[in-house]
All heavy atoms as an XYZ file, in Angstrom:
704
protein
N     -13.253     -3.435    -13.572
C     -13.340     -2.183    -12.800
C     -12.092     -1.282    -12.899
O     -11.071     -1.753    -12.416
C     -13.717     -2.451    -11.374
C     -13.910     -1.240    -10.439
S     -14.585     -1.861     -8.927
C     -14.011     -0.499     -7.989
N     -12.114     -0.218    -13.472
C     -10.961      0.739    -13.577
C     -10.956      1.683    -12.543
O     -11.973      2.363    -12.243
C     -10.934      1.367    -14.935
O     -10.971      0.368    -15.956
C      -9.758      2.180    -15.120
N      -9.893      1.882    -11.822
C      -9.751      2.831    -10.869
C      -9.081      4.168    -11.414
O      -8.161      4.045    -11.975
C      -8.839      2.437     -9.595
O      -9.229      1.147     -9.278
C      -8.802      3.353     -8.491
N      -9.765      5.210    -11.170
C      -9.283      6.514    -11.705
C      -8.278      7.174    -10.662
O      -8.702      7.266     -9.428
C     -10.502      7.575    -11.907
C     -11.439      6.928    -12.878
C     -10.034      8.896    -12.253
C     -12.625      7.771    -13.082
N      -7.143      7.258    -11.022
C      -6.075      7.822    -10.153
C      -6.486      9.212     -9.690
O      -6.934      9.989    -10.332
C      -4.822      7.832    -10.806
C      -5.120      7.596    -12.346
C      -6.491      7.215    -12.448
N      -6.422      9.397     -8.341
C      -6.637     10.706     -7.642
C      -5.334     11.641     -7.790
O      -4.287     10.987     -7.635
C      -7.030     10.492     -6.282
C      -8.224      9.699     -6.097
C      -9.473     10.347     -6.763
O      -9.799     11.541     -6.588
N     -10.288      9.601     -7.510
N      -5.498     12.837     -8.110
C      -4.325     13.734     -8.039
C      -3.656     13.617     -6.623
O      -4.212     13.529     -5.613
C      -4.880     15.028     -8.339
C      -6.342     15.113     -8.026
C      -6.744     13.576     -8.172
N      -2.363     13.647     -6.810
C      -1.446     13.620     -5.556
C      -1.641     15.070     -4.787
O      -1.552     16.044     -5.482
C      -0.053     13.379     -5.870
C       0.200     11.984     -6.461
C       1.691     11.778     -6.831
C      -0.195     10.849     -5.468
N      -1.480     14.971     -3.525
C      -1.417     16.105     -2.691
C      -0.041     16.663     -2.935
O       0.903     15.984     -2.930
C      -1.663     15.830     -1.220
O      -2.946     15.171     -1.035
C      -1.544     17.029     -0.398
N       0.062     17.947     -3.177
C       1.362     18.519     -3.421
C       2.377     18.229     -2.231
O       1.891     18.305     -1.119
C       1.099     19.973     -3.580
C      -0.270     20.160     -3.960
C      -0.851     19.055     -3.331
N       3.572     17.955     -2.555
C       4.596     17.675     -1.508
C       4.711     18.820     -0.395
O       4.819     18.351      0.680
C       5.916     17.300     -2.067
N       4.716     19.929     -0.961
C       4.906     21.080     -0.026
C       3.681     21.060      1.081
O       3.928     21.348      2.253
C       5.042     22.375     -0.594
C       6.351     22.611     -1.226
C       6.513     24.016     -1.954
C       7.801     24.093     -2.665
N       7.984     25.407     -3.212
N       2.502     20.812      0.574
C       1.388     20.778      1.442
C       1.473     19.644      2.454
O       1.156     19.717      3.610
C       0.039     20.629      0.640
C      -1.237     20.658      1.453
C      -2.423     20.579      0.586
O      -2.459     20.962     -0.617
O      -3.425     19.996      1.016
N       1.898     18.440      1.979
C       2.007     17.254      2.877
C       3.077     17.645      3.935
O       2.912     17.289      5.147
C       2.444     16.161      2.055
C       1.391     15.366      1.225
C       2.028     14.195      0.449
C       0.256     14.854      2.107
N       4.198     18.234      3.536
C       5.246     18.658      4.398
C       4.785     19.592      5.413
O       4.998     19.466      6.667
C       6.461     19.089      3.783
N       4.133     20.633      5.087
C       3.578     21.633      5.917
C       2.625     21.047      6.883
O       2.388     21.588      8.109
C       2.955     22.775      5.147
C       3.929     23.614      4.472
O       5.045     23.837      4.973
N       3.682     24.355      3.358
N       1.844     20.083      6.547
C       0.855     19.434      7.408
C       1.326     18.477      8.346
O       0.620     17.797      9.215
C      -0.404     18.829      6.597
C      -1.176     19.851      5.826
O      -1.243     21.016      6.244
N      -1.820     19.442      4.750
N       2.666     18.117      8.167
C       3.343     17.159      9.105
C       3.420     17.771     10.629
O       4.035     18.755     10.726
C       4.683     16.749      8.685
C       5.355     15.782      9.450
O       4.845     15.094     10.266
N       6.669     15.782      9.246
N       2.732     17.078     11.529
C       2.756     17.527     12.926
C       3.848     17.166     13.682
O       4.098     17.571     14.875
C       1.313     17.209     13.468
N       4.742     16.244     13.235
C       5.894     15.783     14.118
C       6.825     16.925     14.424
O       7.279     17.594     13.461
C       6.669     14.645     13.336
N       7.100     17.030     15.514
C       8.079     18.093     16.027
C       9.108     17.476     17.052
O       8.796     16.428     17.639
C       7.355     19.280     16.801
C       6.333     19.925     15.996
C       7.001     20.846     14.851
N       6.093     21.599     14.134
C       5.667     21.162     12.837
N       6.034     20.095     12.279
N       4.785     21.966     12.287
N      10.250     18.018     17.003
C      11.286     17.447     17.840
C      11.424     18.497     19.086
O      11.361     19.685     18.830
C      12.648     17.396     17.128
C      12.597     16.455     15.952
C      12.365     16.863     14.694
C      12.523     15.003     16.294
C      12.268     15.916     13.689
C      12.406     14.049     15.267
C      12.391     14.464     13.961
N      11.801     18.030     20.225
C      12.027     19.028     21.340
C      13.186     19.820     21.096
O      14.137     19.593     20.487
C      12.339     18.039     22.619
C      11.963     16.541     22.102
C      12.006     16.648     20.673
N      12.988     21.184     21.521
C      13.959     22.131     21.520
C      14.414     22.534     20.060
O      15.546     22.875     19.826
C      15.131     21.777     22.352
C      14.798     21.521     23.795
O      14.063     22.256     24.220
N      15.202     20.514     24.364
N      13.462     22.389     19.097
C      13.854     22.825     17.704
C      14.280     24.344     17.679
O      13.552     25.206     18.389
C      12.644     22.648     16.737
C      12.206     21.222     16.432
C      11.041     21.235     15.492
O      10.393     22.230     15.303
O      10.693     20.100     15.094
N      15.270     24.709     16.954
C      15.522     26.030     16.750
C      14.569     26.654     15.774
O      13.816     25.958     14.926
C      16.967     26.282     16.117
O      17.028     25.721     14.933
N      14.513     27.957     15.666
C      13.599     28.779     14.734
C      14.079     28.381     13.336
O      13.161     28.456     12.447
C      13.742     30.223     15.048
N      15.184     28.096     13.021
C      15.696     27.812     11.564
C      15.484     26.374     11.251
O      15.376     26.076     10.091
C      17.218     28.066     11.564
C      17.615     29.562     11.782
C      17.885     29.731     13.392
O      18.058     28.749     14.097
O      17.839     30.937     13.744
N      15.304     25.509     12.313
C      15.317     24.061     11.992
C      13.855     23.665     11.220
O      13.917     22.967     10.207
C      15.388     23.267     13.318
C      15.241     21.759     12.923
C      16.362     20.994     12.469
C      14.026     21.146     13.206
C      16.221     19.615     12.359
C      13.823     19.834     12.916
C      14.974     18.996     12.565
O      14.837     17.715     12.245
N      12.759     24.139     11.838
C      11.407     23.785     11.390
C      11.318     24.033      9.824
O      10.949     23.131      9.043
C      10.339     24.217     12.129
C       8.966     23.992     11.741
C       8.701     22.412     11.511
N       9.331     21.381     12.312
C       9.557     20.228     11.913
N       9.112     19.731     10.835
N      10.180     19.411     12.802
N      11.612     25.296      9.391
C      11.282     25.535      7.981
C      12.405     24.790      7.104
O      11.994     24.280      6.025
C      11.583     27.018      7.813
C      11.717     27.663      9.066
C      11.854     26.482     10.151
N      13.544     24.554      7.645
C      14.527     23.873      6.790
C      13.999     22.372      6.767
O      14.224     21.641      5.776
C      15.966     23.960      7.438
N      13.573     21.829      7.936
C      13.156     20.358      7.958
C      11.960     20.212      7.070
O      11.832     19.254      6.376
C      12.790     19.998      9.397
C      12.459     18.484      9.542
C      13.528     17.499      9.104
N      13.121     16.261      9.095
C      12.624     15.450      8.091
N      12.805     16.021      6.952
N      12.303     14.249      8.180
N      10.976     21.190      7.065
C       9.825     21.024      6.128
C      10.218     21.023      4.714
O       9.634     20.235      3.991
C       8.854     22.173      6.585
O       8.504     22.104      7.943
C       7.579     22.133      5.726
N      11.159     21.944      4.373
C      11.604     21.948      3.011
C      12.322     20.626      2.598
O      12.036     20.104      1.473
C      12.551     23.104      2.851
N      13.123     20.133      3.415
C      13.720     18.847      3.168
C      12.673     17.698      3.071
O      12.712     16.855      2.184
C      14.639     18.509      4.267
C      15.321     17.114      4.156
C      16.176     16.981      2.894
C      16.210     16.839      5.347
N      11.753     17.735      3.792
C      10.619     16.635      3.798
C       9.881     16.749      2.558
O       9.700     15.802      1.813
C       9.570     16.890      4.907
C       8.474     15.868      5.050
C       9.019     14.412      5.053
C       7.622     16.209      6.276
N       9.583     17.959      2.028
C       8.945     18.133      0.703
C       9.796     17.556     -0.418
O       9.314     16.880     -1.216
C       8.664     19.492      0.482
N      11.114     17.774     -0.279
C      11.953     17.213     -1.345
C      12.086     15.724     -1.238
O      12.136     15.047     -2.211
C      13.471     17.840     -1.104
C      13.519     19.335     -1.549
C      13.266     19.516     -2.937
O      13.713     18.831     -3.886
O      12.673     20.633     -3.295
N      12.103     15.182     -0.024
C      12.075     13.728      0.078
C      10.857     13.143     -0.425
O      10.872     12.097     -1.050
C      12.220     13.364      1.573
C      13.547     13.745      2.182
C      13.668     13.517      3.684
O      12.730     13.551      4.370
O      14.788     13.255      4.167
N       9.717     13.694     -0.302
C       8.371     13.294     -0.825
C       8.494     13.245     -2.362
O       8.062     12.331     -3.018
C       7.159     14.059     -0.329
C       7.021     13.839      1.191
C       5.942     13.837     -1.160
C       6.129     14.827      1.929
N       9.028     14.312     -2.938
C       9.154     14.336     -4.371
C      10.108     13.387     -4.856
O       9.861     12.782     -5.876
C       9.666     15.820     -4.845
C       8.628     16.901     -4.700
C       7.425     16.661     -5.710
O       7.584     15.935     -6.765
O       6.322     17.196     -5.279
N      11.169     13.057     -4.188
C      12.161     12.103     -4.538
C      11.489     10.681     -4.442
O      11.690      9.895     -5.521
C      13.430     12.072     -3.576
C      14.329     10.905     -3.729
C      14.948     11.049     -5.171
C      15.495     11.070     -2.631
N      10.658     10.332     -3.450
C      10.105      9.029     -3.497
C       9.120      8.923     -4.699
O       8.959      7.856     -5.248
C       9.269      8.956     -2.163
C      10.223      8.561     -1.039
C       9.343      8.305      0.218
N      10.220      8.689      1.379
C       9.935      9.682      2.147
N       8.878     10.553      1.907
N      10.658      9.983      3.205
N       8.348     10.048     -4.974
C       7.535     10.005     -6.085
C       8.239      9.787     -7.481
O       7.812      9.059     -8.290
C       6.695     11.271     -6.177
C       5.620     11.325     -5.054
C       4.907     12.634     -5.085
N       3.865     12.669     -4.040
C       3.032     13.655     -3.691
N       3.311     14.858     -4.365
N       2.089     13.587     -2.748
N       9.292     10.403     -7.576
C      10.174     10.230     -8.799
C      10.629      8.724     -8.886
O      10.539      8.203    -10.017
C      11.358     11.177     -8.850
C      12.121     11.195     -9.962
N      11.724     11.712    -11.273
C      13.424     10.637    -10.213
C      12.729     11.531    -12.179
N      13.620     10.759    -11.671
N      11.181      8.293     -7.754
C      11.590      6.824     -7.715
C      10.485      5.939     -8.243
O      10.737      5.045     -9.057
C      12.250      6.466     -6.423
C      13.512      7.172     -6.172
C      12.372      4.968     -6.309
C      14.029      7.069     -4.701
N       9.397      6.155     -7.800
C       8.167      5.381     -8.143
C       7.742      5.502     -9.634
O       7.513      4.535    -10.349
C       6.891      5.665     -7.357
C       5.705      4.768     -7.632
C       6.024      3.290     -7.646
O       6.819      2.760     -6.851
O       5.284      2.573     -8.539
N       7.877      6.753    -10.263
C       7.685      6.997    -11.614
C       8.723      6.189    -12.442
O       8.339      5.593    -13.428
C       7.645      8.455    -11.895
C       6.469      9.158    -11.444
C       6.389     10.599    -12.097
N       7.578     11.396    -11.785
C       7.682     12.181    -10.726
N       6.697     12.242     -9.796
N       8.734     12.912    -10.556
N      10.002      6.189    -12.027
C      11.042      5.494    -12.690
C      10.833      3.979    -12.658
O      10.838      3.233    -13.627
C      12.473      5.867    -12.210
C      13.553      4.902    -12.822
C      12.760      7.378    -12.461
N      10.363      3.502    -11.484
C      10.054      2.091    -11.355
C       8.920      1.567    -12.226
O       9.061      0.552    -12.833
C       9.760      1.798     -9.818
N       7.971      2.492    -12.470
C       6.734      2.153    -13.313
C       7.234      2.129    -14.815
O       6.869      1.199    -15.514
C       5.775      3.194    -13.191
C       4.955      3.104    -11.925
C       3.857      4.330    -11.739
O       3.922      5.249    -12.431
N       2.999      4.084    -10.755
N       8.172      3.019    -15.136
C       8.719      2.942    -16.507
C       9.540      1.700    -16.716
O       9.461      1.078    -17.695
C       9.533      4.092    -16.715
C       8.864      5.483    -16.815
C       9.846      6.626    -16.993
O      10.976      6.640    -16.527
N       9.394      7.695    -17.710
N      10.354      1.267    -15.594
C      11.114      0.093    -15.686
C      10.121     -1.119    -15.915
O      10.420     -1.985    -16.734
C      12.045     -0.147    -14.499
C      12.931     -1.300    -14.568
C      13.787     -1.458    -13.344
N      14.544     -0.283    -13.079
C      14.301      0.591    -12.009
N      13.440      0.402    -11.148
N      15.113      1.729    -11.779
N       9.125     -1.235    -15.200
C       8.219     -2.311    -15.177
C       7.419     -2.446    -16.579
O       7.110     -3.437    -17.011
C       7.195     -2.249    -14.086
C       7.757     -2.563    -12.654
C       6.663     -2.724    -11.542
N       5.961     -1.492    -11.306
C       6.185     -0.532    -10.499
N       7.264     -0.681     -9.672
N       5.585      0.550    -10.303
N       7.325     -1.267    -17.179
C       6.626     -1.124    -18.434
C       7.491     -1.529    -19.685
O       6.946     -1.597    -20.730
C       5.934      0.181    -18.617
N       8.774     -1.629    -19.419
C       9.674     -1.904    -20.521
C       9.228     -3.159    -21.293
O       8.821     -4.134    -20.612
C      11.094     -2.191    -20.127
C      11.899     -0.807    -19.795
C      13.243     -1.200    -19.021
C      12.168     -0.020    -20.920
N       9.428     -3.195    -22.586
C       9.184     -4.499    -23.284
C      10.311     -5.438    -23.053
O      11.330     -5.010    -22.455
C       9.131     -4.143    -24.829
C       9.957     -2.744    -24.889
C       9.744     -2.107    -23.461
N      10.147     -6.781    -23.357
C      11.217     -7.665    -23.196
C      12.504     -7.247    -23.782
O      12.421     -6.660    -24.854
C      10.648     -9.028    -23.738
C       9.060     -8.821    -23.740
C       8.961     -7.365    -23.933
N      13.585     -7.612    -23.137
C      14.800     -7.185    -23.685
C      15.237     -8.176    -24.873
O      14.393     -8.874    -25.379
N      16.559     -8.128    -25.134
C      16.936     -9.013    -26.272
C      17.071    -10.441    -25.923
O      17.106    -10.854    -24.760
N      17.042    -11.276    -26.976
C      17.127    -12.671    -26.839
C      18.595    -13.103    -26.565
O      19.492    -12.546    -27.294
C      16.608    -13.280    -28.135
C      16.713    -14.947    -28.126
C      15.179    -13.012    -28.305
N      18.808    -14.008    -25.796
C      20.069    -14.651    -25.512
C      20.457    -15.703    -26.576
O      19.722    -16.705    -26.549
C      20.217    -15.157    -24.109
C      21.644    -15.823    -23.820
C      19.872    -14.172    -22.931
N      21.218    -15.326    -27.489
C      21.411    -16.250    -28.703
C      22.017    -17.541    -28.417
O      22.114    -18.417    -29.351
C      22.196    -15.310    -29.634
C      23.024    -14.517    -28.733
C      22.159    -14.271    -27.516
N      22.652    -17.647    -27.257
C      23.419    -18.978    -26.937
C      22.874    -19.647    -25.751
O      22.506    -18.948    -24.855
C      24.972    -18.532    -26.859
C      25.988    -19.668    -26.742
C      27.271    -19.065    -26.575
C      28.259    -20.235    -26.232
N      29.632    -19.768    -26.023
N      23.067    -20.893    -25.691
C      22.691    -21.627    -24.403
C      23.840    -21.675    -23.565
O      24.848    -22.606    -23.695
C      22.181    -23.053    -24.746
O      21.162    -23.022    -25.682
C      21.749    -23.821    -23.408
N      24.040    -20.687    -22.550
C      25.120    -20.609    -21.716
C      25.038    -21.675    -20.603
O      23.811    -21.905    -20.073
C      25.321    -19.262    -21.075
C      25.612    -18.189    -22.126
C      24.755    -17.482    -22.738
C      27.059    -18.022    -22.359
C      25.065    -16.460    -23.699
C      27.370    -16.967    -23.338
C      26.475    -16.238    -23.941
O      26.747    -15.354    -24.801
N      26.030    -22.442    -20.234
C      25.965    -23.265    -19.193
C      26.678    -22.841    -17.894
O      27.836    -22.123    -18.162
C      26.658    -24.701    -19.679
C      25.927    -25.391    -20.767
C      24.616    -26.011    -20.178
O      24.532    -26.550    -19.038
N      23.614    -25.949    -21.076
N      26.228    -23.045    -16.831
C      26.842    -22.594    -15.548
C      26.963    -23.810    -14.634
O      26.247    -24.815    -14.712
C      26.084    -21.464    -14.901
C      25.865    -20.287    -15.748
C      24.927    -20.089    -16.460
C      26.889    -19.328    -15.611
C      24.791    -18.866    -17.360
C      26.886    -18.121    -16.376
C      25.721    -17.946    -17.251
N      27.843    -23.718    -13.709
C      27.920    -24.858    -12.743
C      27.248    -24.364    -11.443
O      27.679    -23.399    -10.812
C      29.510    -25.118    -12.506
C      30.156    -25.633    -13.663
C      29.475    -26.226    -11.336
C      29.570    -26.789    -14.446
N      26.201    -24.985    -11.140
C      25.392    -24.794     -9.883
C      25.796    -25.646     -8.804
O      26.529    -26.557     -9.017
N      25.078    -25.461     -7.714
C      25.362    -26.251     -6.599
C      24.918    -27.728     -6.747
O      25.394    -28.667     -6.165
C      24.783    -25.739     -5.197
C      23.243    -25.807     -5.222
C      22.758    -25.261     -3.896
O      23.232    -24.175     -3.446
O      21.973    -25.863     -3.256
N      24.016    -27.910     -7.725
C      23.643    -29.336     -8.164
C      24.050    -29.622     -9.598
O      23.418    -30.427    -10.199
C      22.085    -29.341     -8.015
C      21.592    -29.127     -6.587
N      21.799    -29.835     -5.569
C      20.787    -28.028     -6.249
C      21.225    -29.279     -4.536
N      20.648    -28.120     -4.893
N      25.185    -29.081    -10.033
C      25.713    -29.448    -11.403
C      25.444    -28.345    -12.395
O      25.107    -27.278    -12.109
N      25.466    -28.732    -13.712
C      25.410    -27.905    -14.762
C      23.897    -27.272    -15.017
O      22.961    -28.122    -14.925
C      25.893    -28.538    -16.045
O      25.740    -27.736    -17.225
N      23.736    -26.005    -15.231
C      22.446    -25.415    -15.413
C      22.656    -24.418    -16.523
O      23.659    -23.807    -16.790
C      21.856    -24.711    -14.155
C      21.607    -25.619    -13.083
C      22.901    -23.565    -13.667
N      21.567    -24.200    -17.216
C      21.474    -23.294    -18.357
C      21.202    -21.821    -17.729
O      20.688    -21.723    -16.581
C      20.391    -23.485    -19.409
O      19.153    -23.420    -18.887
C      20.664    -24.897    -19.968
N      21.311    -20.775    -18.562
C      21.084    -19.473    -18.086
C      19.530    -19.412    -17.776
O      19.260    -18.866    -16.751
C      21.473    -18.386    -19.177
C      21.277    -17.036    -18.777
C      22.022    -16.446    -17.963
C      20.320    -16.278    -19.456
C      21.886    -15.139    -17.549
C      20.224    -14.888    -19.168
C      20.971    -14.381    -18.173
N      18.741    -20.013    -18.609
C      17.292    -19.849    -18.361
C      16.903    -20.576    -17.094
O      16.027    -20.207    -16.365
C      16.618    -20.560    -19.562
N      17.640    -21.633    -16.744
C      17.360    -22.415    -15.497
C      17.668    -21.667    -14.255
O      17.022    -21.924    -13.161
C      18.190    -23.718    -15.463
C      17.880    -24.752    -16.608
O      16.635    -24.689    -16.986
O      18.763    -25.621    -16.873
N      18.515    -20.715    -14.306
C      18.844    -19.858    -13.234
C      17.753    -19.133    -12.757
O      17.461    -18.724    -11.609
C      20.003    -18.873    -13.486
C      21.296    -19.582    -13.729
C      22.292    -18.564    -14.151
C      21.866    -20.294    -12.524
N      16.763    -18.788    -13.745
C      15.602    -17.886    -13.344
C      14.448    -18.728    -12.734
O      13.652    -18.109    -12.115
C      15.059    -17.272    -14.706
C      15.804    -16.122    -15.184
C      16.986    -16.334    -15.929
C      15.517    -14.863    -14.928
C      17.638    -15.326    -16.445
C      16.247    -13.787    -15.340
C      17.516    -13.977    -16.166
N      14.480    -20.041    -12.959
C      13.305    -20.915    -12.394
C      12.063    -20.374    -12.961
O      12.001    -20.166    -14.228
N      11.057    -20.203    -12.125
C       9.791    -19.723    -12.692
C       9.587    -18.148    -12.597
O       8.581    -17.714    -12.758
C       8.644    -20.332    -11.942
C       8.642    -19.944    -10.369
O       9.740    -19.572     -9.914
O       7.688    -20.275     -9.697
N      10.821    -17.508    -12.481
C      10.721    -15.961    -12.299
C      11.179    -15.411    -13.647
O      11.749    -15.993    -14.464
C      11.596    -15.505    -11.082
C      11.488    -16.285     -9.818
C      10.080    -15.819     -9.233
C       9.914    -16.314     -7.846
N       9.312    -17.580     -7.698
N      10.851    -14.145    -13.756
C      11.207    -13.371    -14.964
C      12.448    -12.565    -14.657
O      13.056    -11.978    -15.637
C      10.066    -12.505    -15.440
C       8.878    -13.206    -15.901
C       7.790    -12.278    -16.470
O       8.031    -11.075    -16.582
N       6.727    -12.800    -16.944
N      12.968    -12.363    -13.392
C      13.998    -11.550    -13.086
C      14.882    -12.318    -12.217
O      14.518    -13.131    -11.402
C      13.489    -10.219    -12.279
O      12.510     -9.589    -13.024
C      14.687     -9.350    -11.979
N      16.176    -12.073    -12.550
C      17.254    -12.714    -11.776
C      18.075    -11.621    -11.026
O      18.540    -10.716    -11.709
C      18.148    -13.640    -12.746
C      19.313    -14.261    -12.112
C      18.934    -15.292    -11.021
C      20.299    -14.837    -13.110
N      18.201    -11.881     -9.736
C      19.129    -10.950     -8.921
C      20.312    -11.801     -8.540
O      20.051    -12.938     -7.941
C      18.320    -10.444     -7.854
N      21.479    -11.246     -8.740
C      22.635    -11.941     -8.382
C      23.357    -11.153     -7.255
O      23.479    -10.001     -7.356
C      23.547    -12.227     -9.539
C      24.817    -12.883     -9.177
C      22.886    -13.007    -10.699
């Protein structure tokens, strides 16, 4: 079953429909805050597009050598550091 992606609601429309208000807002604050919110929505969308591109990357280069490291339980190879995961965060 393939899901057809729905078009995203424009960021400016989402920002304009945001009902959250702060007590004693100045006349200048609301339009500036709404414009900032629209930019923040666009930023989050951009970050997600970049993350999708990163996840879609083909495998990187082959490590040509068996590197040895000293772990808390003795010597381990580079591949062993990953365990059953594809990504290693240090």
